C-alpha positions in Angstrom: 122.3 124.5 115.8 119.3 122.5 114.6 117.1 124.1 117.3 118.0 127.5 116.0 117.0 126.6 112.5 113.6 125.3 113.6 112.9 128.4 115.7 113.8 130.6 112.8 111.5 128.7 110.6 108.6 129.0 113.1 109.3 132.8 113.4 109.3 133.2 109.6 106.0 131.2 109.3 104.4 133.4 112.0 105.6 136.5 110.2 104.3 135.3 106.8 100.9 134.3 108.1 99.3 137.8 108.3 100.8 138.7 104.9 99.2 135.6 103.4 95.9 136.3 105.0 95.8 139.8 103.7 96.8 138.7 100.2 93.9 136.2 100.2 91.3 138.9 101.1 91.5 140.7 97.7 88.1 141.1 96.2 87.5 140.8 92.5 85.6 143.6 90.7 82.0 142.4 90.1 80.7 143.1 86.6 78.0 145.7 86.4 74.8 144.6 84.6 75.3 147.1 81.9 78.8 145.6 81.2 77.1 142.4 79.9 73.7 143.6 78.7 73.5 144.8 75.1 70.7 146.4 73.2 68.6 144.1 71.0 66.7 146.1 68.5 65.5 143.9 65.6 63.7 145.5 62.7 59.9 145.4 62.9 59.7 142.7 60.2 62.2 140.6 62.2 60.1 141.1 65.3 57.0 139.9 63.5 58.8 136.8 62.2 60.1 135.9 65.6 56.7 136.3 67.3 55.1 134.2 64.6 57.7 131.5 64.4 59.6 131.3 67.7 57.5 132.5 70.6 60.1 131.5 73.3 62.8 133.6 71.7 60.3 136.6 71.5 59.6 136.3 75.2 63.3 136.1 76.0 64.1 139.2 73.9 61.3 141.1 75.7 62.6 140.1 79.1 66.1 141.1 78.1 64.8 144.5 76.9 63.1 144.9 80.3 66.3 144.2 82.2 68.2 146.5 79.8 65.8 149.4 80.6 65.5 148.6 84.3 69.2 149.0 84.7 69.2 152.2 82.6 71.9 150.8 80.3 70.6 153.0 77.5 72.0 156.0 79.4 68.7 157.3 80.8 
């Protein structure tokens, strides 16, 4: 009787293996660049202030704008 239970358990394990392997192969949707990039359009006076007082932030904003335009997130 015990041998029968072990054999049934082995068969069940072998049947479940492909199902588990298929379930683990699900791919997650990768975010598109435009899903996370947003337009940054400060007023001209704000631009001037940032350039004069925080050059690193000004450079980061310019790089962000470049990526935003390169990916055509503005709809063009």
